[in-house]
C-alpha positions in Angstrom: -40.6 -81.7 4.0 -37.0 -80.5 3.8 -35.1 -80.9 7.1 -33.8 -77.4 6.6 -37.3 -75.9 6.3 -38.7 -78.0 9.2 -35.8 -77.0 11.4 -36.3 -73.3 10.5 -40.0 -73.6 11.1 -39.3 -75.1 14.6 -36.7 -72.4 15.4 -39.2 -69.6 14.4 -41.9 -71.2 16.6 -39.5 -71.4 19.5 -38.4 -67.8 19.2 -41.8 -66.2 18.8 -42.1 -65.7 22.6 -38.4 -64.8 23.2 -37.3 -61.4 24.3 -37.6 -59.0 21.3 -34.3 -57.4 22.3 -32.5 -60.7 21.7 -34.5 -62.3 18.9 -35.3 -60.9 15.5 -38.3 -63.3 15.2 -39.7 -62.1 18.5 -39.1 -58.5 17.5 -41.1 -59.0 14.2 -43.9 -60.8 16.1 -44.0 -58.0 18.6 -44.6 -55.5 15.7 -47.5 -57.5 14.4 -48.7 -59.2 11.2 -48.7 -55.9 9.3 -45.0 -55.4 9.8 -44.2 -59.1 9.0 -46.3 -58.9 5.8 -44.4 -55.7 4.9 -41.1 -57.5 5.3 -42.3 -60.3 3.1 -43.2 -57.7 0.4 -39.8 -56.0 0.8 -38.0 -59.3 0.5 -40.1 -60.3 -2.5 -39.2 -57.1 -4.3 -35.5 -57.5 -3.5 -35.7 -61.1 -4.9 -37.2 -59.8 -8.1 -34.6 -57.1 -8.4 -31.8 -59.6 -7.9 -33.3 -62.0 -10.5 -33.5 -59.2 -13.0 -30.0 -58.0 -12.2 -28.7 -61.5 -13.1 -26.6 -61.8 -10.0 -27.0 -65.5 -9.0 -25.4 -65.1 -5.5 -27.6 -62.1 -4.7 -30.7 -64.0 -5.9 -29.9 -67.0 -3.7 -29.5 -64.7 -0.6 -32.6 -62.7 -1.3 -34.6 -65.9 -2.0 -33.4 -67.2 1.4 -34.5 -64.0 3.1 -37.9 -64.2 1.4 -38.5 -67.8 2.5 -37.4 -67.0 6.0 -39.8 -64.0 6.3 -42.6 -66.0 4.7 -42.2 -68.7 7.3 -42.3 -66.0 10.0 -45.6 -64.7 8.5 -47.1 -68.2 8.3 -46.1 -68.7 12.0 -47.8 -65.4 13.0 -51.0 -66.6 11.3 -50.7 -70.1 12.8 -50.4 -71.7 9.4 -47.9 -74.6 9.2 -45.6 -75.3 6.4 -47.2 -78.7 6.2 -50.5 -77.0 5.2 -48.8 -75.1 2.5 -47.0 -78.2 1.2 -50.3 -80.2 1.3 -51.8 -77.5 -0.9 -48.9 -77.7 -3.3 -49.4 -81.5 -3.4 -53.1 -81.0 -4.1 -52.2 -78.9 -7.1 -49.6 -81.3 -8.5 -50.5 -82.5 -11.9 -53.1 -79.8 -12.3 -52.6 -77.2 -15.1 -51.7 -73.8 -13.7 -54.4 -72.3 -15.9 -57.0 -74.8 -14.7 -56.0 -74.4 -11.1 -56.2 -70.6 -11.2 -59.6 -70.8 -13.0 -60.9 -73.0 -10.2 -60.0 -70.4 -7.6 -61.6 -67.6 -9.6 -64.9 -69.6 -9.7 -65.1 -69.7 -5.9 
């Protein structure tokens, strides 16, 4: 796992219980999973817009925001980044079409 992502995951975990007036992560957690999920959706939309606009710098910034908020959401649901990476490892070498078909069969 990337040191950057591992460090960010640890920082998010440490700040979950902080004072919401001093920590953005704590503030999001205090508002609940619905608000965190909404932020992920907003950041995903902003990432798409930046990609379509062709502004590389803006896309990098929005992608960073999206990854950050996704990690906050995973934390709120007690899902570790290691679990997500293990799922990606499981899918490695599997055709995207075949993988999607296997999920639809469930």
